[in-house]
N, C-alpha and C positions, 0 to 999 in steps of 0.2 A: 192666079195667086191662091195658095192654099187657104183653107178656112181659118186655120190657126193664125197665119200671118196677117190675114185680113182683120181678125179680131184684135190682134196686137196693134196694128196700124190705127184702127178705129179708136182704141183706148188712148193712144198717144195724141191723136187729134182732139179728143174730147177732154184731155187732162186740164184740170183747173177751170173748166167751164161748167155751167149749170147742168148741161146734158150729161157730161161725164160724171158729175156728182150723183145724178139720178141713176145712172148705170151702176155706180158703186153701191147706192142704197139697195138696188135690186139684187146685186150679187151678195151683199151682206144678209139680206133676207133669206136667200136660199142656203147660205152657209149656216145661219142660225137654225133653220129648219132641220138641217142634218145634225147639228150639235144638240138641239133640244127638240127632238121629234114629238115628245109628249108634253109640250108646254102647258096645255090646258089641264092636265091631270097631275101636275107636280105640286108638292107642298111648297109653302111660301119660301122656305130656305132649305137648300139641299147642296150636296157636294158630289162631284164626280172625281173618282180616284183612278190613277193610272200608275204603272210601274216606272214610266219614263219621265216623270216630272212631278211638280207639286200638285196638291189637290186644287181643284177649281170649284169656286163657290158661286152659286146662283141664288139671287134673291128676287122674288117676284114682288115688286113694289106696289103695283096696282094692275088690275086686269079688267077689261071691259070687252064688249062684244067685238069691237073693231080694232082695239089697241091693247097692247100689254107693255107696261114699263117694267124694266128689270135692271139688275146690276150683275155684272160678271167681274170676279176678282180672284186673285190668289190672296191668301193671308199668310204673311211671313211672321214667324214668332221672333220677338225681340225681347231679350232679358236685359234689364238695366236696374242696378241697385236692388236686386231681389224682387223686382216687379216685372211681370210679364205683360207685354203689349202685343197685339196682333196688328200688323201694318198691312192695309190693303194696297196692292200694287200689281198691275195696273188696276184701277178702280173705275170701270166704265159704266155709266148710266146710259141705257139704251131704250129706244122705243120701237116696238114692232107694230107695223100697220098691217093687220091681217087682210083687210079688204083690198088695199093697194099692192100688197105683197112687196113691201119695202121695209127696211130697218135702218135706223140712223143712230149715231152717237148723240146723246143729249148733252153729256159732259164727261170729262175725264177728271176724276178726283174733285169732290166738292170744294176742296181747298184751293182750286184754281189751276191745276195742271191742264193745259189745253182747254181753257174755259170757252164755252160757246154761249154767246149772249143772245138775247132775243132781238138783236138788230136785224135789219133786212138781209136776207140771203143774197141780195143783189150787191151788197157792200163787198168790195174786193177782199178786204181783210177777213170778213166773215166767211166768204166763200172759201178762201184759202184755209182758214182754221177748220171748217167743216170737211174740206177735202183731206187735210192731214189726219184728222182724228178718225174719219171713216176709212181711210186707206190703212191706217194702223189697225183698226178693227178687222178689216178684211184679212190682212196678213196674220193677225193673231188667231182669228177663227180657223184659217187654213192650218196653222201650226197645231192648234188644239185638236183638230180632227186628225191630223197626221200622227199625233202621239196617242190617240185613242180615247180622248175625252168624249163622253156621251151622256146626256141627261135623259135617257129613256127611263120609264118607270121601273124597269127591272134592274137598272144599273146604278141608280143613285142611292145615297144614304141621306136620311133626314138628320139634321144636326141642330143643336140649340144655338141660335144666333147670339144670345146673351154672352156667350163665351168670347165673342169677337168684338163686342161693343166696348169702346174705350170710354171710361168715365171722365 
């Protein structure tokens, strides 16, 4: 069996199981490393621009020796009644574990889209939710890399976060 077919079969067998989720966390870490190669050297809030899609915003929420919490989102401009709002979507809160070389979605939209609770990961609903949100992250990261997004120090623009905060 070819190596690629073996990998696909392994992923299918691990789907929706704890081991499969850990493989997904591992994959997401390496995709984030490609998207954000200079994570330790970036400003707190910055943007990656490409010709083929909307700007991608990165916010470093907190950074420690072994973990970094961040948000990735697009901001879509919405004008209503003369007022301008910026709607984040998707709005993913992520945690990168540098020592374990894994990354996971902590939540999608603070308002509750694909919420991830602090319940035990052994809970079937919790495992399914984590699988769905992290699988989404994997596919989105692959897309972002395909269209050319990159948060290297030479490629980003620093922007004022206040512009996007809703009052």
